[in-house]
C-alpha positions in Angstrom: 0.0 0.0 0.0 1.3 3.5 -0.9 0.0 6.7 0.5 1.1 10.4 0.5 3.0 11.1 3.8 3.9 14.7 3.3 5.6 17.2 1.0 9.1 18.8 1.2 9.5 22.6 0.9 10.5 22.3 -2.8 7.2 20.5 -3.5 8.7 17.0 -3.7 6.1 14.5 -2.4 7.1 11.9 0.2 5.2 8.6 0.2 4.7 5.9 2.8 4.6 2.2 1.8 3.3 -0.5 4.0 4.4 -4.2 3.9 2.5 -6.9 5.8 3.2 -10.6 6.1 3.0 -13.3 8.8 1.7 -10.9 11.4 4.4 -8.3 10.9 3.7 -4.8 9.4 6.5 -2.5 8.3 6.1 1.1 7.1 8.8 2.7 4.9 9.1 6.3 3.7 10.6 7.3 0.4 12.3 10.1 2.3 15.6 8.7 3.6 14.3 5.2 3.1 13.2 5.6 6.7 11.7 2.6 8.5 8.9 4.5 10.3 7.3 1.5 12.0 7.7 -2.2 12.6 4.6 -3.7 14.2 5.0 -7.1 15.8 3.0 -9.0 18.5 4.0 -9.4 22.1 3.7 -12.7 24.1 -0.1 -11.9 24.6 -0.6 -11.5 20.9 -0.9 -7.7 21.1 0.7 -5.9 18.2 2.8 -2.9 18.8 5.5 -0.8 17.1 9.0 -1.5 18.1 11.1 1.3 16.4 11.2 5.0 17.3 9.6 7.3 14.8 7.5 10.3 14.1 3.9 10.4 13.1 4.5 13.0 10.4 7.2 14.2 8.0 7.7 17.5 9.9 9.1 15.5 12.8 11.9 13.9 10.7 12.7 17.3 9.0 12.9 19.1 12.4 15.0 16.4 14.1 17.4 14.9 11.6 20.2 14.3 14.1 19.1 10.9 15.4 18.8 9.5 11.9 15.6 7.7 13.0 15.1 4.6 10.9 17.0 6.0 8.0 19.3 4.5 5.4 22.8 5.8 5.9 25.4 6.4 3.2 27.7 6.6 1.5 29.6 5.9 4.6 28.0 4.9 7.9 29.8 6.0 11.1 32.8 8.3 11.2 35.7 9.1 9.0 38.4 10.9 10.9 39.4 14.4 9.8 36.7 14.2 7.1 39.4 12.9 4.7 40.8 9.7 3.4 43.5 8.5 0.9 42.6 6.3 -2.1 45.0 5.3 -4.9 47.4 8.1 -4.0 44.8 10.9 -3.8 43.4 12.4 -0.6 39.6 13.0 -0.8 38.2 15.7 1.5 34.7 15.2 2.8 32.1 17.4 4.4 32.9 17.7 8.2 29.6 17.5 10.0 30.6 16.0 13.3 33.3 18.3 14.7 36.3 17.8 12.4 35.0 14.4 11.2 32.5 13.1 8.6 29.5 11.2 10.0 27.0 9.1 8.2 27.7 10.4 4.7 28.0 14.1 5.4 25.6 17.1 5.5 23.2 15.6 3.0 23.6 11.8 3.1 21.3 9.1 1.9 19.0 9.8 5.0 18.0 13.2 3.5 17.4 12.0 0.0 14.1 11.0 -1.6 14.5 7.5 -3.0 12.7 6.1 -6.0 10.5 3.2 -4.8 9.4 0.2 -6.8 7.3 -2.7 -5.4 8.8 -6.2 -5.6 7.6 -9.5 -4.4 6.8 -9.1 -0.7 8.9 -5.9 -0.6 10.2 -2.7 -2.0 13.3 -1.7 -4.0 14.6 1.7 -3.3 17.1 3.3 -5.7 19.1 6.6 -6.0 22.2 7.9 -7.8 24.9 9.7 -5.8 26.8 12.0 -8.1 30.6 12.0 -8.4 31.9 14.4 -5.7 28.7 14.4 -3.7 29.7 15.2 -0.1 33.3 14.8 -1.3 33.1 11.1 -2.2 34.5 10.1 -5.6 32.7 8.3 -8.3 29.1 8.2 -9.5 27.4 5.6 -7.2 24.2 3.8 -8.2 22.7 2.5 -5.0 19.8 0.1 -4.4 18.2 -1.1 -1.1 15.6 -3.8 -1.0 13.3 -4.3 2.0 11.5 -7.6 2.1 9.3 -9.6 4.5 9.8 -13.4 4.3 7.3 -16.1 5.1 8.2 -15.9 8.8 7.8 -12.1 8.9 11.5 -11.5 9.1 12.6 -8.1 7.7 15.4 -8.4 5.2 17.5 -5.4 4.0 19.7 -6.0 1.0 22.1 -3.4 -0.3 23.8 -3.2 -3.7 26.0 -0.6 -5.3 28.1 0.0 -8.4 30.5 2.9 -9.2 32.2 4.4 -12.2 35.4 5.3 -10.2 37.1 3.9 -7.1 35.2 5.0 -4.0 34.3 3.8 -0.5 30.9 2.4 0.5 29.5 1.4 3.9 25.7 1.7 4.2 23.4 0.7 7.1 20.0 1.2 8.5 19.7 3.4 11.7 16.5 2.1 13.3 16.3 2.4 17.1 14.6 -0.7 18.7 12.4 -0.6 21.7 10.8 -4.0 22.1 8.6 -2.8 24.9 6.6 -1.1 22.2 5.8 2.4 21.0 2.8 3.9 19.2 4.7 5.2 16.1 3.3 4.5 12.7 -0.3 4.2 13.7 -1.2 7.7 12.5 -2.1 8.9 9.0 1.0 10.9 8.6 -0.4 14.2 9.9 1.5 16.0 12.7 5.1 16.0 13.6 5.2 14.9 17.2 7.0 11.8 18.4 4.9 8.7 18.9 7.4 7.5 21.4 10.2 9.0 23.5 9.2 8.7 27.2 10.1 5.0 27.6 13.5 3.3 27.9 15.1 0.3 26.4 17.8 0.0 29.1 16.1 -3.1 30.6 16.5 -5.0 27.3 18.9 -8.0 27.3 21.5 -8.3 24.5 23.5 -11.2 23.3 26.2 -10.5 20.8 28.7 -12.9 19.1 31.6 -10.5 19.4 34.8 -11.2 21.4 36.3 -7.8 20.5 35.2 -4.2 20.2 36.8 -1.0 18.9 37.9 1.4 21.6 37.4 5.1 20.7 38.7 8.5 21.6 36.6 11.5 22.8 35.4 12.1 19.2 34.4 8.4 18.9 37.2 7.7 16.4 38.9 4.3 16.7 41.8 4.5 19.2 44.4 1.7 18.8 43.7 -1.9 18.1 40.5 -3.9 18.7 40.2 -4.8 22.4 39.2 -8.1 24.0 35.8 -7.8 25.7 36.7 -10.3 28.4 36.3 -8.8 31.9 34.9 -5.6 30.6 31.4 -4.0 30.4 31.5 -4.6 26.7 31.1 -8.4 27.0 27.7 -9.5 25.7 28.7 -13.0 24.6 26.2 -14.1 27.3 22.9 -12.3 27.3 22.6 -9.5 29.9 21.0 -6.1 30.3 22.4 -3.4 28.1 22.0 -0.4 30.4 23.4 2.7 28.9 26.7 4.2 27.8 27.4 2.4 24.6 28.2 3.9 21.2 30.9 1.4 20.0 31.7 -0.9 17.1 31.8 -4.6 17.8 34.0 -6.9 15.8 31.8 -9.8 15.0 33.5 -13.2 15.5 32.2 -14.5 12.1 33.8 -11.7 10.0 32.5 -11.0 6.5 30.3 -13.7 5.2 28.6 -14.4 1.8 25.2 -14.9 3.5 23.7 -13.6 6.7 24.8 -15.3 9.9 22.9 -14.7 13.2 25.1 -12.5 15.5 22.7 -10.9 18.0 19.6 -11.3 20.0 17.7 -8.5 21.8 15.0 -9.5 24.4 12.5 -7.5 26.3 11.4 -9.4 29.5 8.3 -7.3 29.9 6.7 -7.9 26.5 8.4 -11.2 25.7 9.5 -9.8 22.3 12.7 -11.1 20.8 14.7 -9.5 18.0 17.4 -11.5 16.2 19.9 -9.9 13.8 21.7 -11.9 11.1 24.2 -10.1 8.7 26.9 -10.5 6.2 28.8 -7.5 7.7 31.9 -7.8 10.0 30.8 -5.2 12.5 27.9 -3.8 14.5 27.6 -0.4 16.1 25.7 -0.7 19.4 24.3 2.7 20.4 22.1 3.0 23.5 20.8 6.5 22.5 22.2 8.3 25.5 22.5 11.5 23.5 19.4 11.1 21.3 18.1 14.5 22.4 14.6 16.1 22.6 11.9 15.2 22.0 13.1 11.7 22.8 14.3 10.5 26.2 17.9 9.3 26.6 17.9 5.5 26.2 14.6 5.4 24.4 15.9 2.8 22.0 18.9 0.8 21.0 20.5 1.0 17.5 22.1 -2.1 16.2 23.8 -0.9 13.0 25.4 -3.6 10.9 28.4 -2.2 9.2 32.1 -2.2 8.3 34.2 -0.5 10.9 34.4 3.2 11.5 37.3 5.1 9.8 38.1 2.0 7.7 39.4 4.2 4.7 42.1 5.4 7.0 42.9 2.0 8.6 44.6 -0.4 6.3 44.3 -3.2 8.9 40.5 -3.0 8.9 38.3 -4.8 6.3 38.3 -2.8 3.2 35.3 -0.6 2.1 36.7 0.2 -1.3 34.5 -0.4 -4.3 35.9 -0.3 -7.8 34.4 -0.1 -11.3 33.3 -3.5 -12.5 32.6 -4.7 -9.0 29.3 -4.8 -7.1 29.0 -4.0 -3.4 26.5 -6.4 -1.7 25.4 -6.6 1.9 22.4 -8.1 3.6 20.9 -7.9 7.1 17.9 -9.8 8.4 15.8 -8.8 11.5 13.8 -11.7 12.8 11.0 -11.5 15.4 9.7 -13.9 18.0 8.3 -14.1 21.5 9.4 -15.8 24.6 
């Protein structure tokens, strides 16, 4: 189902698409490829939305900083100094996070209107990022496919090609609160949050990662990956998340050709369970301590599958370079259950 969700100041219409299968309902906006709502049942069979969002377009335009539910690119996370070398040339990016580049720059994929085409049990979103956009080299053709499978699992598949060497590292920036919110139930009118007063700090997280990436005060990687043993970063056995996390985890499985389950998030109150499977080597765990008004700190947990932050400046990290003739591919699957 497709409906008008709002209009940008230049007159560009923004549409909302609804996918529904196996008791799961997902609402996606053409603006930013935003996942506005994911509605799943709790252990009593009561359906509720489990991602943070706004009921109208104005909310997203007024509060772009949290990147609520948005597609992120060209490069998720941070690139130090807003610059990186590639094939002997240094490329200068838009610094939008102090001296660093964050989530693709001032106008990343989260602020673009994507072309949307229905596919079997899903949607295919496409856009073209021009050579030099936000300082990134090469003309990049990007597609993202949202699908619901026969179990109601939400798959997000990414593909990209380029006409010149560049770096690519997309993700989705949904904030999960399995206790439930009321986002996505409105018609699209209004701009207020449909969530923001609750907390996800009581959720329990299990994560198949023996190492994480320490960071400096600007959240740029500092030194080598660190063993989680004996630290608060150890989620190899499920435990409460609490707060104070905005870190990349080095997934034990590494890069894989097909998605491998790496995480489980559980809310004891509702019984809802979220599983995450991915082809990516890393996951940024962000407990939304600095999400800002109108949301409360800790209102959700972002589980951003990704390559590592600042990889273009770190030869020892898995490469994010894409060259002409190659195709970037990545896939993440969010599964839902109750306990």
